[in-house]
C-alpha positions in Angstrom: -7.9 16.4 14.8 -10.9 14.5 14.3 -10.6 10.6 14.0 -11.8 10.5 10.4 -8.9 12.5 9.4 -6.2 10.9 11.4 -7.6 7.5 10.1 -7.0 9.0 6.6 -3.6 9.9 7.1 -2.7 6.6 8.6 -4.0 5.0 5.9 -2.2 7.2 2.9 1.0 7.1 5.1 1.3 3.5 5.4 0.3 2.8 1.6 3.4 5.3 0.8 5.6 3.4 3.1 4.7 0.1 1.6 4.7 1.4 -2.0 8.1 3.3 -1.7 9.7 0.6 0.5 8.7 -2.7 -1.3 9.5 -0.9 -4.7 13.3 -1.2 -4.0 12.9 -4.9 -4.2 9.7 -5.3 -6.5 11.0 -2.8 -9.3 14.6 -4.3 -9.3 15.4 -7.0 -11.7 18.3 -8.3 -9.8 17.8 -10.8 -7.1 16.9 -9.2 -3.7 19.0 -9.7 -0.3 22.3 -8.8 -2.1 24.5 -6.3 -0.6 23.3 -3.3 -2.8 19.7 -4.2 -2.5 19.8 -4.6 0.9 20.7 -0.8 1.4 18.5 0.3 -1.2 15.3 -1.4 0.4 16.5 0.0 3.8 17.1 3.4 2.7 13.8 3.5 0.8 11.8 2.6 3.9 13.6 4.8 6.1 13.0 7.8 3.7 9.6 6.9 3.1 8.7 7.0 6.7 10.5 10.3 7.5 8.9 11.9 4.6 5.3 10.4 5.6 5.9 11.5 9.3 6.8 15.1 8.3 3.7 15.3 6.2 1.8 14.3 9.3 3.1 17.2 11.2 3.0 15.5 14.6 5.4 12.5 15.4 3.1 11.5 18.1 -0.1 10.9 15.9 1.7 9.5 13.1 2.0 5.7 13.5 1.9 3.9 10.1 2.5 0.7 11.9 0.0 -1.5 13.9 3.0 -2.2 16.5 3.6 1.4 17.1 -0.2 1.8 17.7 -0.1 -1.1 20.4 3.0 0.3 21.9 1.2 3.9 22.2 -1.9 2.4 23.8 0.2 0.2 26.5 2.0 3.3 27.3 -1.0 5.2 28.1 -0.5 7.7 25.6 -3.4 6.6 22.9 -7.0 6.0 23.5 -7.6 2.3 23.5 -10.9 2.6 21.7 -8.9 4.1 18.6 -6.7 1.2 18.5 -8.8 -0.9 16.4 -9.7 1.8 13.6 -5.9 2.7 13.4 -4.9 -0.7 12.8 -7.6 -1.3 10.0 -6.7 2.3 8.4 -3.1 1.0 8.3 -3.7 -2.5 7.0 -5.9 -1.2 4.3 -3.6 1.5 3.4 -0.8 -1.2 3.0 -2.7 -3.3 0.9 -3.5 -0.2 -1.4 0.1 0.6 -1.5 1.1 -2.8 -2.7 -1.8 -3.2 -5.2 -0.4 0.1 -6.8 3.2 -1.6 -6.9 1.7 -4.7 -8.5 0.3 -2.6 -11.3 3.5 -0.8 -11.8 5.7 -3.9 -11.6 3.6 -5.9 -14.0 4.8 -3.4 -16.8 8.2 -5.5 -16.6 8.4 -8.3 -18.8 8.7 -11.3 -17.1 7.5 -10.2 -13.6 5.1 -12.6 -11.8 3.6 -11.9 -8.4 3.3 -15.7 -8.1 7.2 -16.2 -8.9 8.4 -13.0 -7.0 8.6 -13.0 -3.4 7.3 -9.5 -3.8 9.3 -8.5 -0.6 7.2 -10.8 1.6 8.6 -11.6 5.0 9.3 -15.5 5.7 11.2 -18.0 7.8 13.2 -21.1 7.0 13.3 -21.6 3.3 11.2 -18.4 2.7 13.8 -16.2 4.7 16.4 -14.7 2.2 19.1 -16.4 3.9 17.3 -19.3 5.4 17.0 -18.1 9.1 14.8 -20.7 11.2 11.5 -19.7 12.8 12.9 -18.9 16.3 15.7 -16.9 15.0 13.1 -14.8 12.8 10.8 -14.3 15.6 13.6 -13.2 18.2 14.7 -10.4 15.6 11.3 -9.3 14.8 10.3 -9.0 18.5 13.8 -7.4 19.2 13.3 -4.8 16.2 10.0 -4.0 16.8 10.8 -3.3 20.5 13.7 -0.9 19.6 11.6 0.7 17.0 8.6 1.5 19.0 10.6 2.4 22.1 12.5 4.9 19.9 9.2 6.5 18.6 7.7 6.8 22.0 11.0 8.5 23.2 11.4 10.9 20.4 7.7 12.0 20.7 8.1 12.7 24.4 8.6 16.1 24.6 8.4 19.2 22.3 12.2 19.3 21.7 12.6 15.9 20.6 9.6 15.9 18.5 11.6 18.5 16.1 13.9 15.7 15.1 11.5 12.9 15.4 10.8 12.1 11.8 14.4 12.0 11.1 15.4 9.8 13.9 12.7 7.4 13.5 13.3 7.0 9.7 16.9 6.5 10.4 16.0 4.0 13.2 13.9 2.1 11.0 16.7 2.1 8.1 19.1 0.6 10.4 16.8 -2.0 11.5 16.1 -3.0 8.1 19.8 -3.4 7.4 20.0 -5.9 9.7 16.3 -7.7 9.3 16.4 -7.8 5.4 18.9 -10.8 5.1 16.7 -12.5 7.8 13.3 -11.8 7.4 13.4 -9.4 4.4 12.5 -6.7 6.8 9.3 -6.6 8.9 8.7 -5.2 12.1 5.5 -3.7 10.8 2.4 -6.1 10.2 0.4 -4.1 7.8 3.8 -3.7 5.9 4.0 -7.7 6.0 0.2 -8.2 5.2 0.1 -6.4 2.0 2.6 -8.2 0.0 1.7 -11.6 1.4 -2.0 -11.0 0.2 -0.4 -10.9 -3.5 2.0 -13.7 -3.0 -0.5 -15.9 -1.3 0.0 -19.4 -0.3 3.5 -19.7 1.8 3.3 -16.1 2.5 0.1 -16.3 4.0 0.8 -19.2 6.0 3.8 -17.6 7.7 1.9 -14.4 8.2 1.0 -15.2 12.0 4.6 -14.6 12.9 5.0 -11.0 11.4 2.0 -10.0 13.6 2.5 -11.9 16.7 6.4 -10.9 17.2 6.0 -7.1 16.3 2.9 -6.7 18.2 4.6 -8.2 21.2 7.7 -6.1 20.9 5.5 -3.0 20.4 3.6 -3.7 23.6 6.5 -4.6 25.7 8.1 -1.4 24.7 5.1 0.4 25.8 5.2 -1.4 29.4 8.8 -0.4 29.8 8.2 3.3 28.8 5.5 3.4 31.3 7.4 1.8 34.1 10.0 4.4 33.4 7.6 6.9 34.2 6.8 9.8 32.0 9.3 12.7 32.1 7.8 16.0 33.2 6.8 18.0 30.0 9.3 20.9 28.7 7.5 24.3 28.9 5.3 24.8 26.0 5.0 21.1 25.5 1.8 20.0 24.2 1.7 16.3 23.9 
């Protein structure tokens, strides 16, 4: 598949992920980080990723997350020359998805991006449960490592790729069930950047963590996967 088409898929898929996932918080009038909303937001992100992955047709070519792209590149399963374009497409797509969500959410009386956290990620007083910087960084690092490693494993053989979209989507939902009370659910720099741009101020000030930790976790997953050695492809496997 040509690079231009792959970039369009990355952009569209990430836009859908941000729009559908963040909508569970942004379009809900009740305060986020309550029990019901935690499940709703986690499920929304998980379902959105599953749908986008199925629509992309090939799990190995659908990233929708800069941490995943870094993990694949470090593992040796993705060309380094395409890393920059992929991350740019993902980030632009995420911003477009958030812009659409702002347009929809603005139709609710009293809604204000400046007042709402708009599903932005944060630490200290901007963490939903006021977790400190080191705790949020550790969780984002570990969650991104787990997610990218599962992504790599599920796209490693033809047999696993048949269930990859469901497993990766469920993995993301599980991670968000844990991460939402801590950081509002990140593990994806593009997803974190999009709402931060519209919220501004503190969200942009704290955005560095939600790039540094996920990218580090993704790179670590790629290293571990590479050290484990690639499994011999199944008959008929076409990675």
